[in-house]
A tleap script that builds the chain and sets N, CA, C and O, in Angstrom:
source leaprc.protein.ff14SB
mol = sequence {
  NMET THR GLY GLN ILE VAL ILE HIE ALA GLU
  ALA VAL ASP ALA GLN GLY ASN VAL ASP VAL
  ALA ASP ALA ASP VAL THR LEU THR ILE ASP
  THR THR PRO GLN ASP LEU ILE THR ALA ILE
  THR VAL PRO GLU ASP LEU ASN GLY ASP GLY
  ILE LEU ASN ALA ASP GLU LEU GLY THR ASP
  GLY SER PHE ASN ALA GLN VAL ALA LEU GLY
  PRO ASP ALA LEU ASP GLY THR CVAL
}
set mol.1.N position { 43.837 -9.812 34.296 }
set mol.1.CA position { 43.197 -10.212 35.522 }
set mol.1.C position { 41.694 -10.163 35.317 }
set mol.1.O position { 41.156 -9.120 34.946 }
set mol.2.N position { 41.025 -11.244 35.545 }
set mol.2.CA position { 39.577 -11.310 35.438 }
set mol.2.C position { 39.019 -11.848 36.741 }
set mol.2.O position { 39.599 -12.760 37.331 }
set mol.3.N position { 37.919 -11.308 37.192 }
set mol.3.CA position { 37.292 -11.768 38.421 }
set mol.3.C position { 36.928 -10.608 39.308 }
set mol.3.O position { 36.827 -9.468 38.853 }
set mol.4.N position { 36.731 -10.901 40.581 }
set mol.4.CA position { 36.344 -9.861 41.519 }
set mol.4.C position { 37.546 -9.318 42.270 }
set mol.4.O position { 38.501 -10.039 42.558 }
set mol.5.N position { 37.475 -8.032 42.581 }
set mol.5.CA position { 38.496 -7.377 43.388 }
set mol.5.C position { 37.765 -6.602 44.491 }
set mol.5.O position { 36.756 -5.943 44.236 }
set mol.6.N position { 38.281 -6.689 45.699 }
set mol.6.CA position { 37.676 -6.001 46.837 }
set mol.6.C position { 38.595 -4.860 47.251 }
set mol.6.O position { 39.797 -5.052 47.435 }
set mol.7.N position { 38.020 -3.675 47.395 }
set mol.7.CA position { 38.783 -2.500 47.813 }
set mol.7.C position { 38.374 -2.149 49.243 }
set mol.7.O position { 37.200 -1.914 49.530 }
set mol.8.N position { 39.358 -2.118 50.123 }
set mol.8.CA position { 39.156 -1.739 51.523 }
set mol.8.C position { 39.914 -0.431 51.738 }
set mol.8.O position { 41.114 -0.357 51.475 }
set mol.9.N position { 39.224 0.589 52.211 }
set mol.9.CA position { 39.850 1.911 52.336 }
set mol.9.C position { 39.926 2.359 53.787 }
set mol.9.O position { 38.975 2.210 54.556 }
set mol.10.N position { 41.082 2.913 54.143 }
set mol.10.CA position { 41.301 3.536 55.445 }
set mol.10.C position { 42.029 4.852 55.220 }
set mol.10.O position { 42.860 4.969 54.319 }
set mol.11.N position { 41.712 5.835 56.044 }
set mol.11.CA position { 42.405 7.124 55.984 }
set mol.11.C position { 43.060 7.379 57.338 }
set mol.11.O position { 42.458 7.140 58.385 }
set mol.12.N position { 44.292 7.864 57.305 }
set mol.12.CA position { 45.025 8.177 58.532 }
set mol.12.C position { 45.465 9.639 58.453 }
set mol.12.O position { 46.116 10.052 57.493 }
set mol.13.N position { 45.099 10.417 59.476 }
set mol.13.CA position { 45.504 11.821 59.471 }
set mol.13.C position { 46.878 11.984 60.122 }
set mol.13.O position { 47.486 11.010 60.565 }
set mol.14.N position { 47.349 13.214 60.172 }
set mol.14.CA position { 48.697 13.506 60.685 }
set mol.14.C position { 48.871 13.097 62.143 }
set mol.14.O position { 49.992 12.818 62.569 }
set mol.15.N position { 47.805 13.055 62.907 }
set mol.15.CA position { 47.892 12.657 64.314 }
set mol.15.C position { 47.784 11.141 64.504 }
set mol.15.O position { 47.850 10.649 65.630 }
set mol.16.N position { 47.619 10.409 63.412 }
set mol.16.CA position { 47.530 8.954 63.502 }
set mol.16.C position { 46.133 8.414 63.699 }
set mol.16.O position { 45.959 7.214 63.911 }
set mol.17.N position { 45.131 9.275 63.635 }
set mol.17.CA position { 43.744 8.815 63.750 }
set mol.17.C position { 43.353 8.055 62.485 }
set mol.17.O position { 43.608 8.508 61.369 }
set mol.18.N position { 42.731 6.898 62.679 }
set mol.18.CA position { 42.346 6.047 61.552 }
set mol.18.C position { 40.837 6.109 61.364 }
set mol.18.O position { 40.077 5.970 62.322 }
set mol.19.N position { 40.416 6.316 60.138 }
set mol.19.CA position { 38.994 6.279 59.786 }
set mol.19.C position { 38.825 5.209 58.718 }
set mol.19.O position { 39.449 5.270 57.659 }
set mol.20.N position { 37.980 4.236 59.004 }
set mol.20.CA position { 37.762 3.122 58.072 }
set mol.20.C position { 36.466 3.369 57.313 }
set mol.20.O position { 35.476 3.815 57.895 }
set mol.21.N position { 36.470 3.082 56.016 }
set mol.21.CA position { 35.265 3.234 55.201 }
set mol.21.C position { 34.145 2.370 55.762 }
set mol.21.O position { 34.395 1.315 56.345 }
set mol.22.N position { 32.915 2.821 55.582 }
set mol.22.CA position { 31.760 2.092 56.108 }
set mol.22.C position { 31.660 0.675 55.551 }
set mol.22.O position { 31.207 -0.234 56.246 }
set mol.23.N position { 32.077 0.484 54.311 }
set mol.23.CA position { 31.980 -0.848 53.704 }
set mol.23.C position { 33.042 -0.989 52.629 }
set mol.23.O position { 33.467 -0.009 52.017 }
set mol.24.N position { 33.462 -2.229 52.411 }
set mol.24.CA position { 34.362 -2.512 51.301 }
set mol.24.C position { 33.583 -2.379 50.000 }
set mol.24.O position { 32.358 -2.506 49.984 }
set mol.25.N position { 34.293 -2.127 48.924 }
set mol.25.CA position { 33.683 -2.042 47.598 }
set mol.25.C position { 34.182 -3.220 46.784 }
set mol.25.O position { 35.387 -3.459 46.699 }
set mol.26.N position { 33.256 -3.956 46.185 }
set mol.26.CA position { 33.615 -5.103 45.353 }
set mol.26.C position { 33.330 -4.763 43.894 }
set mol.26.O position { 32.225 -4.344 43.551 }
set mol.27.N position { 34.330 -4.943 43.044 }
set mol.27.CA position { 34.200 -4.703 41.610 }
set mol.27.C position { 34.441 -5.994 40.861 }
set mol.27.O position { 35.187 -6.856 41.325 }
set mol.28.N position { 33.822 -6.133 39.715 }
set mol.28.CA position { 34.088 -7.271 38.846 }
set mol.28.C position { 34.933 -6.787 37.680 }
set mol.28.O position { 34.549 -5.860 36.966 }
set mol.29.N position { 36.073 -7.411 37.492 }
set mol.29.CA position { 36.997 -7.067 36.413 }
set mol.29.C position { 36.785 -8.057 35.272 }
set mol.29.O position { 36.821 -9.270 35.482 }
set mol.30.N position { 36.566 -7.539 34.069 }
set mol.30.CA position { 36.383 -8.384 32.890 }
set mol.30.C position { 37.309 -7.868 31.796 }
set mol.30.O position { 37.074 -6.799 31.233 }
set mol.31.N position { 38.352 -8.620 31.496 }
set mol.31.CA position { 39.311 -8.202 30.471 }
set mol.31.C position { 39.061 -8.897 29.134 }
set mol.31.O position { 39.906 -8.847 28.241 }
set mol.32.N position { 37.904 -9.542 28.994 }
set mol.32.CA position { 37.560 -10.182 27.728 }
set mol.32.C position { 37.373 -9.097 26.668 }
set mol.32.O position { 36.635 -8.138 26.895 }
set mol.33.N position { 38.029 -9.233 25.518 }
set mol.33.CA position { 37.867 -8.214 24.467 }
set mol.33.C position { 36.402 -8.081 24.050 }
set mol.33.O position { 35.690 -9.078 23.932 }
set mol.34.N position { 35.973 -6.880 23.835 }
set mol.34.CA position { 34.608 -6.619 23.413 }
set mol.34.C position { 34.477 -6.852 21.910 }
set mol.34.O position { 35.409 -6.581 21.153 }
set mol.35.N position { 33.325 -7.351 21.482 }
set mol.35.CA position { 33.033 -7.556 20.067 }
set mol.35.C position { 32.258 -6.331 19.584 }
set mol.35.O position { 31.030 -6.352 19.501 }
set mol.36.N position { 33.002 -5.254 19.264 }
set mol.36.CA position { 32.370 -3.988 18.918 }
set mol.36.C position { 32.116 -3.819 17.428 }
set mol.36.O position { 31.084 -3.278 17.034 }
set mol.37.N position { 33.048 -4.277 16.596 }
set mol.37.CA position { 32.932 -4.095 15.150 }
set mol.37.C position { 33.106 -5.450 14.477 }
set mol.37.O position { 34.090 -6.149 14.718 }
set mol.38.N position { 32.136 -5.821 13.623 }
set mol.38.CA position { 32.239 -7.111 12.936 }
set mol.38.C position { 32.799 -6.979 11.526 }
set mol.38.O position { 33.470 -7.890 11.040 }
set mol.39.N position { 32.531 -5.853 10.861 }
set mol.39.CA position { 33.032 -5.698 9.493 }
set mol.39.C position { 33.075 -4.223 9.112 }
set mol.39.O position { 32.258 -3.420 9.563 }
set mol.40.N position { 34.045 -3.893 8.275 }
set mol.40.CA position { 34.122 -2.565 7.667 }
set mol.40.C position { 34.177 -2.787 6.161 }
set mol.40.O position { 35.062 -3.482 5.662 }
set mol.41.N position { 33.234 -2.199 5.443 }
set mol.41.CA position { 33.202 -2.357 3.990 }
set mol.41.C position { 33.180 -0.984 3.326 }
set mol.41.O position { 32.728 0.002 3.907 }
set mol.42.N position { 33.678 -0.947 2.099 }
set mol.42.CA position { 33.667 0.269 1.282 }
set mol.42.C position { 32.878 -0.063 0.020 }
set mol.42.O position { 33.413 -0.680 -0.902 }
set mol.43.N position { 31.601 0.344 -0.027 }
set mol.43.CA position { 30.755 -0.010 -1.177 }
set mol.43.C position { 31.304 0.465 -2.518 }
set mol.43.O position { 31.053 -0.162 -3.547 }
set mol.44.N position { 32.053 1.569 -2.514 }
set mol.44.CA position { 32.588 2.100 -3.762 }
set mol.44.C position { 33.684 1.230 -4.372 }
set mol.44.O position { 34.025 1.412 -5.541 }
set mol.45.N position { 34.245 0.287 -3.609 }
set mol.45.CA position { 35.280 -0.616 -4.133 }
set mol.45.C position { 34.582 -1.669 -5.000 }
set mol.45.O position { 34.405 -2.817 -4.594 }
set mol.46.N position { 34.194 -1.243 -6.199 }
set mol.46.CA position { 33.335 -2.053 -7.062 }
set mol.46.C position { 33.951 -3.386 -7.470 }
set mol.46.O position { 33.237 -4.379 -7.606 }
set mol.47.N position { 35.274 -3.421 -7.667 }
set mol.47.CA position { 35.910 -4.670 -8.088 }
set mol.47.C position { 36.459 -5.471 -6.911 }
set mol.47.O position { 37.030 -6.543 -7.110 }
set mol.48.N position { 36.295 -4.966 -5.690 }
set mol.48.CA position { 36.679 -5.713 -4.493 }
set mol.48.C position { 38.162 -5.951 -4.324 }
set mol.48.O position { 38.561 -6.909 -3.661 }
set mol.49.N position { 39.000 -5.088 -4.916 }
set mol.49.CA position { 40.449 -5.306 -4.822 }
set mol.49.C position { 41.085 -4.614 -3.619 }
set mol.49.O position { 42.293 -4.728 -3.410 }
set mol.50.N position { 40.279 -3.893 -2.820 }
set mol.50.CA position { 40.818 -3.210 -1.648 }
set mol.50.C position { 41.490 -1.890 -1.962 }
set mol.50.O position { 42.067 -1.258 -1.077 }
set mol.51.N position { 41.420 -1.469 -3.211 }
set mol.51.CA position { 42.023 -0.204 -3.649 }
set mol.51.C position { 40.954 0.592 -4.383 }
set mol.51.O position { 40.255 0.058 -5.245 }
set mol.52.N position { 40.828 1.867 -4.041 }
set mol.52.CA position { 39.875 2.717 -4.746 }
set mol.52.C position { 40.596 3.454 -5.864 }
set mol.52.O position { 41.576 4.159 -5.621 }
set mol.53.N position { 40.108 3.289 -7.088 }
set mol.53.CA position { 40.691 4.015 -8.215 }
set mol.53.C position { 39.853 5.261 -8.498 }
set mol.53.O position { 38.844 5.497 -7.833 }
set mol.54.N position { 40.267 6.050 -9.473 }
set mol.54.CA position { 39.603 7.320 -9.768 }
set mol.54.C position { 38.137 7.122 -10.134 }
set mol.54.O position { 37.302 7.965 -9.804 }
set mol.55.N position { 37.808 6.020 -10.812 }
set mol.55.CA position { 36.419 5.774 -11.199 }
set mol.55.C position { 35.538 5.431 -9.998 }
set mol.55.O position { 34.328 5.652 -10.030 }
set mol.56.N position { 36.148 4.890 -8.938 }
set mol.56.CA position { 35.379 4.473 -7.762 }
set mol.56.C position { 35.217 5.588 -6.725 }
set mol.56.O position { 34.337 5.510 -5.868 }
set mol.57.N position { 36.055 6.619 -6.798 }
set mol.57.CA position { 35.957 7.738 -5.866 }
set mol.57.C position { 34.872 8.707 -6.303 }
set mol.57.O position { 34.543 8.783 -7.487 }
set mol.58.N position { 34.317 9.448 -5.355 }
set mol.58.CA position { 33.371 10.499 -5.686 }
set mol.58.C position { 34.074 11.623 -6.416 }
set mol.58.O position { 35.303 11.677 -6.437 }
set mol.59.N position { 33.310 12.520 -7.013 }
set mol.59.CA position { 33.906 13.616 -7.783 }
set mol.59.C position { 34.777 14.517 -6.914 }
set mol.59.O position { 35.688 15.173 -7.418 }
set mol.60.N position { 34.501 14.551 -5.611 }
set mol.60.CA position { 35.324 15.361 -4.705 }
set mol.60.C position { 36.395 14.529 -4.000 }
set mol.60.O position { 37.028 15.004 -3.057 }
set mol.61.N position { 36.602 13.292 -4.453 }
set mol.61.CA position { 37.622 12.430 -3.851 }
set mol.61.C position { 37.163 11.720 -2.594 }
set mol.61.O position { 37.972 11.120 -1.887 }
set mol.62.N position { 35.875 11.781 -2.312 }
set mol.62.CA position { 35.366 11.158 -1.090 }
set mol.62.C position { 34.867 9.736 -1.365 }
set mol.62.O position { 34.669 9.342 -2.514 }
set mol.63.N position { 34.673 8.986 -0.292 }
set mol.63.CA position { 34.066 7.662 -0.386 }
set mol.63.C position { 33.357 7.355 0.924 }
set mol.63.O position { 33.589 8.023 1.932 }
set mol.64.N position { 32.505 6.360 0.909 }
set mol.64.CA position { 31.761 5.951 2.098 }
set mol.64.C position { 32.363 4.686 2.683 }
set mol.64.O position { 32.928 3.860 1.966 }
set mol.65.N position { 32.236 4.549 3.975 }
set mol.65.CA position { 32.619 3.315 4.657 }
set mol.65.C position { 31.432 2.875 5.498 }
set mol.65.O position { 30.812 3.688 6.184 }
set mol.66.N position { 31.117 1.584 5.443 }
set mol.66.CA position { 30.046 1.036 6.263 }
set mol.66.C position { 30.668 0.203 7.368 }
set mol.66.O position { 31.524 -0.643 7.112 }
set mol.67.N position { 30.233 0.446 8.600 }
set mol.67.CA position { 30.759 -0.268 9.759 }
set mol.67.C position { 29.621 -1.065 10.375 }
set mol.67.O position { 28.605 -0.504 10.784 }
set mol.68.N position { 29.802 -2.392 10.438 }
set mol.68.CA position { 28.810 -3.259 11.075 }
set mol.68.C position { 29.194 -3.425 12.535 }
set mol.68.O position { 30.311 -3.838 12.849 }
set mol.69.N position { 28.271 -3.105 13.419 }
set mol.69.CA position { 28.549 -3.171 14.847 }
set mol.69.C position { 28.269 -4.565 15.394 }
set mol.69.O position { 27.314 -5.230 14.993 }
set mol.70.N position { 29.118 -4.986 16.313 }
set mol.70.CA position { 28.973 -6.287 16.950 }
set mol.70.C position { 27.981 -6.246 18.097 }
set mol.70.O position { 27.450 -5.186 18.426 }
set mol.71.N position { 27.731 -7.392 18.706 }
set mol.71.CA position { 26.722 -7.486 19.770 }
set mol.71.C position { 27.087 -6.734 21.049 }
set mol.71.O position { 26.203 -6.429 21.850 }
set mol.72.N position { 28.362 -6.432 21.256 }
set mol.72.CA position { 28.775 -5.715 22.465 }
set mol.72.C position { 28.798 -4.202 22.277 }
set mol.72.O position { 29.143 -3.471 23.206 }
set mol.73.N position { 28.437 -3.725 21.088 }
set mol.73.CA position { 28.442 -2.288 20.815 }
set mol.73.C position { 27.189 -1.666 21.414 }
set mol.73.O position { 26.091 -1.825 20.880 }
set mol.74.N position { 27.354 -0.967 22.509 }
set mol.74.CA position { 26.255 -0.294 23.183 }
set mol.74.C position { 26.480 1.208 23.122 }
set mol.74.O position { 27.588 1.659 22.829 }
set mol.75.N position { 25.449 1.977 23.395 }
set mol.75.CA position { 25.599 3.434 23.439 }
set mol.75.C position { 26.777 3.804 24.321 }
set mol.75.O position { 26.873 3.349 25.461 }
set mol.76.N position { 27.674 4.629 23.795 }
set mol.76.CA position { 28.820 5.093 24.565 }
set mol.76.C position { 30.048 4.212 24.473 }
set mol.76.O position { 31.078 4.539 25.063 }
set mol.77.N position { 29.970 3.081 23.736 }
set mol.77.CA position { 31.144 2.205 23.637 }
set mol.77.C position { 31.840 2.303 22.294 }
set mol.77.O position { 32.958 1.809 22.143 }
set mol.78.N position { 31.211 2.925 21.326 }
set mol.78.CA position { 31.802 3.016 19.990 }
set mol.78.C position { 31.921 4.466 19.607 }
set mol.78.O position { 32.396 4.779 18.515 }
savepdb mol mol.pdb
quit
């Protein structure tokens, strides 16, 4: 669902008294997927085969990954 949604709120107590909110609240719903990550690369994969061998791993078995952020990646979204 994409578009605007309006929320109208009313509260009714046990005696049937109705209290209506001062104003409706309008929200915009956007279900378009965010473009957060454009690429993930592993610089240590020297031959580009997608597999890290013993020569490509660090001495402690570690490796680095680089993540390229897309245009929709804002503080708090990634």
